[in-house]
N, CA and C atoms as an extended XYZ file, in Angstrom:
333
Properties=species:S:1:pos:R:3:atomname:S:1:resname:S:1:resid:I:1 pbc="F F F"
N       -10.681       16.171       -6.117 N   MET     1
C        -9.422       15.318       -6.636 CA  MET     1
C        -9.932       14.108       -7.365 C   MET     1
N        -9.101       14.135       -8.481 N   ASN     2
C        -9.384       13.190       -9.543 CA  ASN     2
C        -9.155       11.782       -9.072 C   ASN     2
N       -10.130       10.663       -9.382 N   ARG     3
C       -10.118        9.418       -9.072 CA  ARG     3
C        -8.872        8.762      -10.145 C   ARG     3
N        -8.101        7.943       -9.584 N   PRO     4
C        -7.221        7.230      -10.809 CA  PRO     4
C        -8.022        6.281      -11.553 C   PRO     4
N        -7.669        6.092      -12.875 N   ASP     5
C        -8.682        5.464      -13.716 CA  ASP     5
C        -8.724        3.830      -13.432 C   ASP     5
N        -7.874        3.211      -12.747 N   ASN     6
C        -7.899        1.921      -12.332 CA  ASN     6
C        -8.747        1.622      -11.165 C   ASN     6
N        -9.265        2.663      -10.572 N   TRP     7
C       -10.193        2.529       -9.193 CA  TRP     7
C       -11.738        2.755       -9.753 C   TRP     7
N       -12.366        1.855       -9.236 N   GLN     8
C       -13.705        2.157       -9.523 CA  GLN     8
C       -14.461        3.082       -8.607 C   GLN     8
N       -15.407        3.786       -9.052 N   PRO     9
C       -16.045        4.859       -8.154 CA  PRO     9
C       -16.327        4.462       -6.739 C   PRO     9
N       -17.040        3.255       -6.638 N   GLY    10
C       -17.369        2.871       -5.147 CA  GLY    10
C       -16.210        2.624       -4.329 C   GLY    10
N       -14.990        2.038       -5.073 N   GLU    11
C       -13.683        1.864       -4.308 CA  GLU    11
C       -13.060        3.090       -3.844 C   GLU    11
N       -13.140        4.058       -4.606 N   TRP    12
C       -12.514        5.406       -4.471 CA  TRP    12
C       -13.249        6.007       -3.197 C   TRP    12
N       -14.596        6.027       -3.252 N   ALA    13
C       -15.391        6.485       -2.432 CA  ALA    13
C       -15.008        6.053       -0.863 C   ALA    13
N       -14.886        4.481       -0.866 N   GLU    14
C       -14.723        4.096        0.469 CA  GLU    14
C       -13.370        4.422        0.826 C   GLU    14
N       -12.341        4.540        0.032 N   LEU    15
C       -11.029        4.966        0.439 CA  LEU    15
C       -11.127        6.317        1.187 C   LEU    15
N       -11.616        7.317        0.391 N   ILE    16
C       -11.885        8.575        0.861 CA  ILE    16
C       -12.541        8.728        2.149 C   ILE    16
N       -13.544        7.928        2.261 N   ARG    17
C       -14.431        8.029        3.375 CA  ARG    17
C       -13.569        7.210        4.766 C   ARG    17
N       -12.421        6.554        4.339 N   GLY    18
C       -11.705        5.965        5.410 CA  GLY    18
C       -12.212        4.445        5.559 C   GLY    18
N       -13.019        4.040        4.839 N   GLU    19
C       -13.720        2.789        4.892 CA  GLU    19
C       -12.627        1.540        4.693 C   GLU    19
N       -11.544        2.042        3.872 N   ALA    20
C       -10.645        1.003        3.532 CA  ALA    20
C        -9.393        1.237        4.617 C   ALA    20
N        -9.535        1.644        5.777 N   GLY    21
C        -8.609        1.819        6.881 CA  GLY    21
C        -7.803        3.139        6.555 C   GLY    21
N        -6.807        3.192        7.176 N   GLU    22
C        -5.790        4.288        7.103 CA  GLU    22
C        -5.399        4.498        5.756 C   GLU    22
N        -4.877        5.648        5.264 N   TRP    23
C        -4.255        5.818        3.915 CA  TRP    23
C        -3.471        6.840        3.856 C   TRP    23
N        -2.425        6.896        3.039 N   ALA    24
C        -1.538        7.987        2.526 CA  ALA    24
C        -1.424        8.135        1.038 C   ALA    24
N        -1.370        9.468        0.766 N   MET    25
C        -1.399        9.591       -0.825 CA  MET    25
C        -0.435       10.719       -1.290 C   MET    25
N         0.357       10.525       -2.424 N   ALA    26
C         1.108       11.478       -3.015 CA  ALA    26
C         0.273       12.004       -4.097 C   ALA    26
N         0.102       13.335       -4.301 N   VAL    27
C        -0.722       13.904       -5.342 CA  VAL    27
C         0.040       14.965       -6.210 C   VAL    27
N        -0.138       14.875       -7.560 N   HIS    28
C         0.316       15.848       -8.373 CA  HIS    28
C        -0.763       16.247       -9.374 C   HIS    28
N        -0.705       17.618       -9.504 N   ASP    29
C        -1.871       18.336      -10.291 CA  ASP    29
C        -3.178       17.826       -9.915 C   ASP    29
N        -3.651       17.640       -8.802 N   ASN    30
C        -4.861       17.242       -8.282 CA  ASN    30
C        -5.191       15.796       -8.555 C   ASN    30
N        -4.135       14.884       -8.750 N   SER    31
C        -4.440       13.719       -9.150 CA  SER    31
C        -3.388       12.635       -8.394 C   SER    31
N        -4.091       11.606       -7.560 N   PRO    32
C        -3.141       10.752       -6.966 CA  PRO    32
C        -2.171        9.992       -7.816 C   PRO    32
N        -0.787       10.177       -7.255 N   VAL    33
C         0.171        9.402       -8.117 CA  VAL    33
C         0.705        8.216       -7.239 C   VAL    33
N         0.484        8.178       -6.022 N   ALA    34
C         0.907        7.068       -5.247 CA  ALA    34
C         0.049        6.882       -3.989 C   ALA    34
N        -0.507        5.870       -3.587 N   ILE    35
C        -1.472        5.639       -2.582 CA  ILE    35
C        -0.984        4.312       -1.750 C   ILE    35
N        -1.102        4.468       -0.333 N   CYS    36
C        -0.951        3.237        0.401 CA  CYS    36
C        -2.226        3.087        1.225 C   CYS    36
N        -2.810        2.084        1.374 N   PHE    37
C        -4.080        1.951        2.276 CA  PHE    37
C        -4.115        0.562        2.911 C   PHE    37
N        -5.142        0.296        3.680 N   SER    38
C        -5.298       -1.037        4.247 CA  SER    38
C        -6.537       -1.878        3.718 C   SER    38
N        -6.242       -2.459        2.914 N   PRO    39
C        -7.381       -3.495        2.465 CA  PRO    39
C        -7.842       -4.534        3.290 C   PRO    39
N        -6.853       -5.030        4.302 N   ALA    40
C        -7.333       -6.007        5.248 CA  ALA    40
C        -6.700       -5.629        6.597 C   ALA    40
N        -7.587       -5.717        7.627 N   SER    41
C        -7.042       -5.380        9.092 CA  SER    41
C        -7.985       -6.069        9.940 C   SER    41
N        -7.423       -6.194       11.075 N   ASN    42
C        -8.403       -6.723       12.341 CA  ASN    42
C        -7.845       -5.730       13.533 C   ASN    42
N        -8.240       -6.048       14.685 N   ASP    43
C        -7.900       -5.309       15.990 CA  ASP    43
C        -6.440       -5.111       16.129 C   ASP    43
N        -5.490       -6.005       15.777 N   THR    44
C        -4.182       -5.810       16.022 CA  THR    44
C        -3.199       -5.703       14.747 C   THR    44
N        -3.799       -5.966       13.443 N   ALA    45
C        -2.839       -5.933       12.405 CA  ALA    45
C        -3.512       -5.293       11.183 C   ALA    45
N        -2.656       -4.962       10.230 N   ALA    46
C        -2.927       -4.098        9.140 CA  ALA    46
C        -2.224       -4.486        8.003 C   ALA    46
N        -2.631       -4.608        6.873 N   GLU    47
C        -1.979       -4.933        5.617 CA  GLU    47
C        -1.697       -3.547        4.858 C   GLU    47
N        -0.612       -3.486        4.230 N   ALA    48
C        -0.397       -2.252        3.485 CA  ALA    48
C        -0.484       -2.610        1.968 C   ALA    48
N        -1.299       -1.969        1.250 N   ARG    49
C        -1.456       -2.095       -0.177 CA  ARG    49
C        -1.019       -0.782       -0.841 C   ARG    49
N        -0.141       -0.963       -1.960 N   ILE    50
C         0.323        0.033       -2.558 CA  ILE    50
C         0.180        0.211       -4.076 C   ILE    50
N        -0.138        1.338       -4.446 N   TRP    51
C        -0.481        1.621       -5.933 CA  TRP    51
C         0.358        2.948       -6.570 C   TRP    51
N         1.158        2.782       -7.405 N   THR    52
C         1.644        4.014       -7.981 CA  THR    52
C         1.322        4.056       -9.525 C   THR    52
N         0.953        5.256       -9.734 N   ARG    53
C         0.784        5.534      -11.405 CA  ARG    53
C         1.956        5.133      -12.075 C   ARG    53
N         1.624        4.676      -13.134 N   ALA    54
C         2.962        4.036      -14.062 CA  ALA    54
C         3.877        5.137      -14.271 C   ALA    54
N         3.493        6.270      -14.609 N   ASP    55
C         4.396        7.568      -15.202 CA  ASP    55
C         5.220        8.106      -13.878 C   ASP    55
N         4.850        7.677      -12.718 N   PHE    56
C         5.395        8.264      -11.381 CA  PHE    56
C         6.314        7.104      -10.819 C   PHE    56
N         6.423        5.822      -11.360 N   ARG    57
C         7.337        4.854      -10.658 CA  ARG    57
C         8.667        5.109      -10.775 C   ARG    57
N         9.404        4.614       -9.633 N   GLY    58
C        10.868        4.778       -9.676 CA  GLY    58
C        11.356        6.177       -9.188 C   GLY    58
N        10.305        6.945       -8.485 N   ARG    59
C        10.687        8.213       -7.956 CA  ARG    59
C        10.707        7.900       -6.384 C   ARG    59
N        10.492        6.989       -5.777 N   ARG    60
C        10.381        6.575       -4.407 CA  ARG    60
C         9.325        7.248       -3.614 C   ARG    60
N         8.196        7.321       -4.455 N   LEU    61
C         7.068        7.808       -3.867 CA  LEU    61
C         6.275        6.673       -3.149 C   LEU    61
N         6.452        5.467       -3.614 N   ALA    62
C         5.912        4.421       -2.884 CA  ALA    62
C         6.483        4.176       -1.468 C   ALA    62
N         7.663        4.247       -1.232 N   PRO    63
C         8.246        4.195        0.230 CA  PRO    63
C         7.803        5.375        0.969 C   PRO    63
N         7.620        6.354        0.319 N   ALA    64
C         7.138        7.695        1.285 CA  ALA    64
C         5.732        7.419        1.608 C   ALA    64
N         4.816        7.069        0.763 N   VAL    65
C         3.561        6.823        1.118 CA  VAL    65
C         3.243        5.614        2.194 C   VAL    65
N         4.149        4.616        2.020 N   VAL    66
C         4.167        3.549        2.850 CA  VAL    66
C         4.412        3.973        4.315 C   VAL    66
N         5.636        4.781        4.277 N   ALA    67
C         6.059        5.364        5.635 CA  ALA    67
C         4.965        6.193        6.422 C   ALA    67
N         4.444        7.065        5.434 N   ALA    68
C         3.314        7.836        6.121 CA  ALA    68
C         2.260        7.025        6.600 C   ALA    68
N         1.676        6.031        5.670 N   TRP    69
C         0.605        5.336        6.109 CA  TRP    69
C         0.958        4.463        7.527 C   TRP    69
N         2.228        4.007        7.454 N   SER    70
C         2.559        3.288        8.796 CA  SER    70
C         2.445        4.281       10.048 C   SER    70
N         2.755        5.473        9.832 N   ARG    71
C         2.876        6.282       11.101 CA  ARG    71
C         1.423        6.381       11.612 C   ARG    71
N         0.324        6.574       10.584 N   ARG    72
C        -1.097        6.616       10.977 CA  ARG    72
C        -1.438        5.309       11.613 C   ARG    72
N        -1.313        4.286       10.990 N   GLU    73
C        -1.805        2.931       11.230 CA  GLU    73
C        -1.065        2.357       12.456 C   GLU    73
N         0.089        2.727       12.680 N   ARG    74
C         0.826        2.224       14.216 CA  ARG    74
C         0.021        2.823       15.238 C   ARG    74
N        -0.688        3.751       15.074 N   ARG    75
C        -1.465        4.330       16.448 CA  ARG    75
C        -2.375        3.355       17.092 C   ARG    75
N        -2.946        2.422       16.113 N   ASN    76
C        -4.111        1.563       16.542 CA  ASN    76
C        -3.693       -0.051       16.353 C   ASN    76
N        -2.636       -0.091       15.614 N   LYS    77
C        -2.133       -1.723       15.270 CA  LYS    77
C        -0.978       -1.874       15.947 C   LYS    77
N        -0.667       -3.200       16.250 N   GLU    78
C         0.602       -3.827       16.773 CA  GLU    78
C         1.382       -4.241       15.508 C   GLU    78
N         0.615       -4.997       14.479 N   VAL    79
C         1.428       -5.600       13.488 CA  VAL    79
C         0.994       -4.923       12.200 C   VAL    79
N         1.978       -4.536       11.383 N   LEU    80
C         1.777       -4.027        9.987 CA  LEU    80
C         2.524       -4.767        9.252 C   LEU    80
N         1.987       -5.278        7.823 N   PHE    81
C         2.757       -5.986        6.945 CA  PHE    81
C         2.329       -5.693        5.503 C   PHE    81
N         3.097       -6.124        4.894 N   HIS    82
C         3.150       -5.913        3.297 CA  HIS    82
C         3.235       -7.522        2.653 C   HIS    82
N         2.268       -7.797        1.879 N   SER    83
C         2.542       -9.057        1.286 CA  SER    83
C         2.607       -8.877       -0.324 C   SER    83
N         3.380       -9.597       -0.942 N   THR    84
C         3.663       -9.653       -2.316 CA  THR    84
C         4.031      -10.877       -2.827 C   THR    84
N         4.097      -10.919       -4.100 N   THR    85
C         4.654      -12.218       -4.767 CA  THR    85
C         6.193      -12.117       -5.011 C   THR    85
N         6.860      -13.129       -5.248 N   ALA    86
C         8.113      -13.166       -5.503 CA  ALA    86
C         8.402      -12.528       -6.972 C   ALA    86
N         7.494      -12.517       -7.831 N   ALA    87
C         7.568      -12.213       -9.085 CA  ALA    87
C         7.372      -10.419       -9.176 C   ALA    87
N         6.985       -9.781       -8.004 N   ASN    88
C         6.558       -8.400       -8.079 CA  ASN    88
C         7.867       -7.693       -7.480 C   ASN    88
N         8.806       -7.412       -8.535 N   HIS    89
C        10.017       -6.876       -8.020 CA  HIS    89
C         9.995       -5.539       -7.565 C   HIS    89
N         9.016       -4.604       -8.201 N   ALA    90
C         8.569       -3.167       -7.770 CA  ALA    90
C         8.275       -3.358       -6.310 C   ALA    90
N         7.364       -4.229       -5.772 N   SER    91
C         6.915       -4.121       -4.499 CA  SER    91
C         8.003       -4.682       -3.646 C   SER    91
N         8.800       -5.630       -4.127 N   ARG    92
C         9.671       -5.920       -3.112 CA  ARG    92
C        10.861       -5.054       -3.006 C   ARG    92
N        11.131       -4.114       -4.012 N   SER    93
C        12.010       -3.236       -4.082 CA  SER    93
C        11.485       -2.068       -2.939 C   SER    93
N        10.289       -1.772       -2.837 N   VAL    94
C         9.823       -0.917       -1.896 CA  VAL    94
C        10.000       -1.415       -0.403 C   VAL    94
N         9.638       -2.812       -0.285 N   ALA    95
C        10.056       -3.261        1.021 CA  ALA    95
C        11.351       -3.071        1.333 C   ALA    95
N        12.492       -3.506        0.465 N   ARG    96
C        13.850       -3.493        0.702 CA  ARG    96
C        14.176       -1.963        1.221 C   ARG    96
N        13.679       -0.962        0.378 N   THR    97
C        14.097        0.388        0.565 CA  THR    97
C        13.660        0.817        2.164 C   THR    97
N        12.563        0.212        2.594 N   LEU    98
C        11.998        0.566        3.709 CA  LEU    98
C        12.651       -0.402        4.918 C   LEU    98
N        13.560       -1.273        4.495 N   GLY    99
C        14.175       -2.193        5.470 CA  GLY    99
C        13.297       -3.210        6.116 C   GLY    99
N        12.337       -3.615        5.228 N   LEU   100
C        11.446       -4.718        5.735 CA  LEU   100
C        11.866       -6.112        5.449 C   LEU   100
N        11.567       -7.113        6.301 N   THR   101
C        11.996       -8.454        5.781 CA  THR   101
C        10.713       -9.363        5.649 C   THR   101
N        10.745      -10.295        4.588 N   PRO   102
C         9.565      -11.016        4.629 CA  PRO   102
C         9.278      -11.754        5.697 C   PRO   102
N         8.056      -11.911        6.156 N   PRO   103
C         7.599      -12.510        7.232 CA  PRO   103
C         7.581      -13.922        7.088 C   PRO   103
N         7.526      -14.481        5.807 N   GLY   104
C         7.318      -15.929        5.429 CA  GLY   104
C         7.173      -16.145        3.907 C   GLY   104
N         7.407      -17.302        3.540 N   TRP   105
C         7.121      -17.477        2.083 CA  TRP   105
C         6.006      -18.653        1.983 C   TRP   105
N         5.258      -18.615        0.996 N   ILE   106
C         4.336      -19.796        0.736 CA  ILE   106
C         4.828      -20.712       -0.313 C   ILE   106
N         5.000      -21.830        0.022 N   TRP   107
C         5.707      -22.840       -0.964 CA  TRP   107
C         4.379      -23.799       -1.448 C   TRP   107
N         4.202      -24.048       -2.634 N   ARG   108
C         3.128      -24.965       -3.038 CA  ARG   108
C         4.060      -26.332       -3.503 C   ARG   108
N         3.446      -27.219       -2.966 N   VAL   109
C         3.920      -28.732       -3.332 CA  VAL   109
C         3.187      -29.277       -4.365 C   VAL   109
N         3.801      -29.615       -5.413 N   ARG   110
C         2.945      -30.317       -6.557 CA  ARG   110
C         3.275      -31.801       -6.364 C   ARG   110
N         2.087      -32.682       -6.339 N   THR   111
C         2.439      -34.116       -6.234 CA  THR   111
C         1.851      -34.677       -7.700 C   THR   111
């Protein structure tokens, strides 16, 4: 399988070996086009990180790989979450498609 251009060889090897937690992937012509994996986790919780190749965005692949990831990760974790910024509209759209609600917001007070 071909490594996405924006993934370093070491990162890709860690993902494939399962060192980045559970993962799910959509593939086209032997190349990943959407990936969800766990960059951060502990005994009870795991975070979903999502990547979709630019030319495959808008095809509902991200929600599909997140759903597949969650089925795998739910076997061992009580809490699954996805964090993003308010400016990341694509990521927020994935969360809305899956019916997720933000667990909270970070507000910065400037004095």
